[in-house]
C-alpha positions in Angstrom: 0.0 0.0 0.0 1.1 3.6 -0.6 0.4 6.8 1.3 1.1 8.9 -1.9 -1.9 10.9 -2.9 -4.1 9.9 0.1 -6.1 12.9 1.5 -5.7 13.0 5.2 -7.3 15.6 7.6 -5.6 15.9 11.0 -7.5 17.7 13.8 -5.2 18.8 16.6 -2.2 19.0 14.3 -0.2 21.8 15.9 1.9 19.8 18.3 2.7 16.3 19.7 1.2 13.3 18.0 -0.7 15.5 15.5 2.4 17.4 14.3 4.5 14.3 14.2 1.9 12.5 12.1 1.7 15.5 9.8 5.4 15.5 9.2 5.6 11.8 8.6 2.6 11.6 6.2 3.9 14.7 4.4 7.2 12.9 3.8 5.3 9.9 2.4 3.4 11.9 -0.1 0.0 12.3 1.5 -2.2 15.4 0.7 -2.9 17.0 4.1 -5.3 19.3 5.7 -4.1 20.4 9.1 -6.3 22.0 11.7 -5.7 23.5 15.2 -6.3 26.7 17.1 -2.6 27.8 16.7 -2.2 28.6 13.0 1.5 29.6 13.4 2.3 26.1 14.4 0.6 24.7 11.3 2.4 27.1 9.0 5.6 26.0 10.6 4.8 22.5 9.5 4.2 23.7 6.0 7.6 25.4 6.0 9.3 22.2 7.2 7.8 20.3 4.3 8.1 22.7 1.3 7.5 20.1 -1.4 4.4 18.6 0.3 0.8 19.4 -0.4 -0.6 20.9 2.8 -3.6 23.1 3.5 -4.0 24.6 6.9 -7.1 25.8 8.9 -7.6 27.6 12.2 -10.2 25.5 14.0 -11.5 24.8 17.5 -12.9 21.2 17.6 -15.5 22.2 20.2 -17.2 24.4 17.5 -19.1 22.3 14.9 -18.9 25.1 12.4 -15.1 25.2 12.6 -14.8 21.5 12.0 -17.3 21.6 9.2 -15.3 24.4 7.5 -12.2 22.2 7.6 -14.0 19.3 6.0 -15.7 21.4 3.4 -12.5 23.2 2.6 -10.6 20.0 2.2 -13.2 18.5 -0.1 -13.2 21.6 -2.2 -9.4 21.5 -2.5 -8.8 17.8 -3.0 -12.1 16.4 -4.2 -12.2 13.6 -1.6 -11.3 12.7 1.9 -9.6 9.3 2.7 -8.8 9.7 6.3 -9.9 11.9 9.3 -7.6 11.8 12.3 -9.4 13.1 15.4 -6.4 13.9 17.6 -7.3 17.0 19.6 -7.4 16.4 23.4 -6.7 17.7 26.9 -5.8 15.9 30.1 -6.6 17.9 33.3 -6.0 15.8 36.4 -7.8 16.1 39.7 -9.6 13.8 42.2 -13.3 14.0 41.8 -13.7 15.6 45.3 -12.0 18.7 43.9 -15.2 19.5 42.1 -13.3 20.7 39.0 -16.5 21.2 37.0 -14.9 23.6 34.5 -12.2 21.0 33.7 -14.8 18.3 33.3 -16.8 20.4 30.8 -13.6 21.3 28.8 -12.7 17.6 28.6 -16.2 16.7 27.4 -16.2 19.5 24.9 -12.8 18.6 23.4 -12.3 14.9 24.0 -15.8 13.8 23.3 -17.8 16.4 21.4 -14.7 17.3 19.3 -14.6 13.7 18.1 -18.4 13.7 17.4 -18.0 17.0 15.5 -15.4 15.4 13.3 -17.4 12.3 12.6 -20.5 14.3 11.9 -18.8 16.5 9.4 -16.9 13.9 7.4 -19.3 10.9 7.5 -21.7 12.1 4.7 -18.6 12.4 2.4 -17.3 9.0 3.2 -20.7 7.4 2.9 -21.0 8.9 -0.6 -17.5 7.7 -1.5 -18.3 4.3 0.0 -14.9 4.4 1.5 -12.9 6.2 4.2 -11.1 5.8 7.5 -11.8 7.6 10.8 -9.0 7.4 13.4 -9.3 8.8 16.9 -6.8 9.2 19.7 -7.9 7.6 22.9 -5.5 6.5 25.7 -4.5 3.5 27.8 -6.7 5.3 30.4 -9.6 4.5 28.1 -9.0 0.9 29.3 -7.8 1.5 32.9 -8.7 4.0 35.6 -6.3 5.6 38.1 -7.0 7.9 41.0 -7.1 11.5 39.8 -7.8 10.5 36.2 -11.5 9.3 36.6 -13.0 12.1 34.5 -10.3 11.9 31.8 -10.7 8.1 31.6 -14.4 8.6 31.3 -13.9 10.7 28.2 -11.6 8.1 26.7 -13.9 5.2 27.5 -16.6 7.3 25.7 -14.3 7.6 22.6 -14.0 3.8 22.5 -17.8 3.4 22.7 -18.4 6.0 20.0 -15.8 4.5 17.6 -17.2 0.9 18.1 -20.7 2.1 17.4 -19.4 3.9 14.3 -17.6 0.7 13.2 -20.8 -1.3 13.4 -23.0 1.3 11.8 -20.7 2.0 8.8 -18.9 -1.2 8.1 -21.1 -1.9 5.1 -20.1 1.5 3.6 -16.5 0.3 3.7 -15.6 2.9 6.3 -12.8 1.8 8.7 -12.5 2.9 12.3 -9.4 2.9 14.4 -8.8 3.9 18.1 -5.1 4.7 18.8 -4.6 4.3 22.6 -1.1 5.5 23.7 0.4 5.1 27.1 2.7 7.9 28.3 4.0 10.0 25.4 6.3 13.0 25.6 4.0 15.7 24.3 2.5 19.1 25.3 -0.6 17.2 26.7 1.0 17.5 30.2 0.6 21.3 29.8 -3.2 20.8 30.1 -2.8 19.4 33.7 -3.8 22.3 35.9 -2.7 20.5 39.1 0.9 21.8 39.4 2.0 19.0 41.8 0.9 16.3 39.4 2.4 18.0 36.4 5.7 18.6 38.0 5.9 15.0 39.3 5.2 13.6 35.8 7.8 15.9 34.2 10.4 15.0 36.8 9.7 11.3 36.3 10.6 11.7 32.6 14.1 12.9 33.6 15.0 9.9 35.7 17.4 7.2 34.7 15.7 4.6 32.6 12.8 7.0 31.8 13.2 6.2 28.1 11.5 2.8 28.8 8.6 4.6 30.5 7.7 7.1 27.8 7.2 7.1 24.0 8.1 9.8 21.5 5.3 11.4 19.4 6.9 10.1 16.2 6.6 6.5 17.4 2.8 7.0 17.6 2.8 8.7 14.2 4.3 5.5 12.7 1.5 3.5 14.2 -1.0 5.9 12.6 0.7 5.5 9.2 0.6 1.8 9.6 -3.2 1.6 10.1 -3.8 4.0 7.3 -1.8 1.8 5.0 -3.7 -1.4 5.6 -5.5 -2.9 2.6 -9.2 -2.0 2.1 -10.4 -5.3 3.5 -8.4 -5.0 6.7 -9.2 -2.7 9.6 -7.2 -2.3 12.8 -10.0 -1.2 15.1 -8.0 -0.7 18.3 -4.2 -0.3 18.9 -2.9 0.0 22.4 0.7 1.3 22.4 2.5 1.3 25.8 6.1 2.1 26.6 7.7 -1.2 27.4 8.3 -0.3 31.1 4.8 1.2 31.8 2.9 -0.6 34.5 -0.7 0.5 33.8 
């Protein structure tokens, strides 16, 4: 299979896994639409890949109109959409007794509604094409729950349920679904942790001897995304859990 010429939309493409995936797919000849709130980050990716075909959009995944504009603009530019990668997400961490209602709402808006907005916008196109692939970033914590992460895990369990429902509903339209569930990855996701003690502790852990076995690099997850995109039409990798070798949970 070849990535060359495939039209891929990446939501949450400005940093971390999204940016690493954008750079990798650009190098493999995909036609990209990159969306995020930070346009300067996206134009930097364009500059890093001067021979690649890349269109950029400012978009907030919590706003259905923004997401629809990305999908509509991509279709107008390229004439089809082969892959949507729902990658935007945040990870505030607090015990439930902290009553962090604003954090809970932000996570629901981005981690869950953002995914639904992407599916809603692209699905009519893929149904008409009778082909397509929707990929969504979940987490190992969409399979496990830890103290302090209950609300975050809840959003990631929800993503798995949504994507499994989508698989069952759209399998006869040849639309693939994949959940990418990373363990610890060295990205800016930690910046969304408002609990300073937890954030500092996680950052310090990554600097300890042997930490390379406890954390993945964003480009390692990008290679997994490229792999599932390149599977043949009759093969769908529906869930991929990717842990650092030394991670316990």
